[in-house]
N, C-alpha and C positions, 0 to 999 in steps of 0.2 A: 530384332536380331542383329547382331553386331557385325560389321563390315570386316573386323580383325580375327574372325574366327577361322580356325585351321580348316583345311578340306575335309577331314575326317569328322570334325565336330561339325561343321556345316551339313555333311551328308546324313549324320546321325539327326540332327537336328529336323532337316526335310522330312526324314522318315516319322520321327515322332509326329510332326505337325500334321502329316496325311493320317496317321492313325488318330490323332485327336480329332481331325475334321469327320473322319468317318464314324468315329465314336459318337459324335453328336447327331448323327443322323438316326438315332433310335433303332437301330437295327434294319433300317431302309436301305436300298443300293443307291449309290450316287454315281451319276454320269461321269466319265474321265475327264471331259472337257470343264464341267462344273466343279469337279475335286481340282483340278489345275488352277482354276480362278480363285476358288477359295482358299487355297495354299498361299497365292501370290497376294491377297489381301495383306496378309501379315508378314510376309518374308520380305527382308529386304538384304541385299539386292533380290529382285525376284528371281524365281527359279527359272533356268532355261528348260526347253522341252526335254532335252538329253538328260539333265540332272533330274527332272521328275520322273521320267521313264525308268532311269537307273534306279531310283528309289521305289518304285513300284514293282520292279524285278526283284530287288532284294527283299522287300516284305512278302512277295509271293513264295521266293525260296524258302524264307523263315514260316511260310503258312500264317502270316499274321494278318493277311487280306485274302479275299476271294473274288474273283470277277466272273462276269457273265455277259456274253454278246448278246442282244436283243434278236429274237427271230427274225423280226422285220428290218434288222440293219441299225445302224446308229452306233454310238459311241459305246464302248465298253461300260459296264455298270460294276462299281465297286462296293464292297462292304469290309467291315472289319470281322475278324473271327475271334473265338475265345482266345487263341494263341496271341493275336493282335493286342486283346484287352491285357492280358498279362504282360506283354512287353510294354505297353503304354503305362499300366501300373508301377512297373520296376523304375520307369523314367520319368515320374512326375515327382 
């Protein structure tokens, strides 16, 4: 990822990278903290927590991702939805 990207392009790229990471989970849920680490393995410069949270909120509003909080507590679990796969396909 380029350091010279506009803020809008970076936000879009972060959202697409999140969808790609969730799509690679084969339908299984991924813990939010693990998703954050996975994103920052590839993203340069790494995403701030605020940037990551904003991307998840935007994807949730689009119904591209779904989350569940485990009954026993812990990190939110995320997965890509059919809408998220459609968004990902449009941007690949």
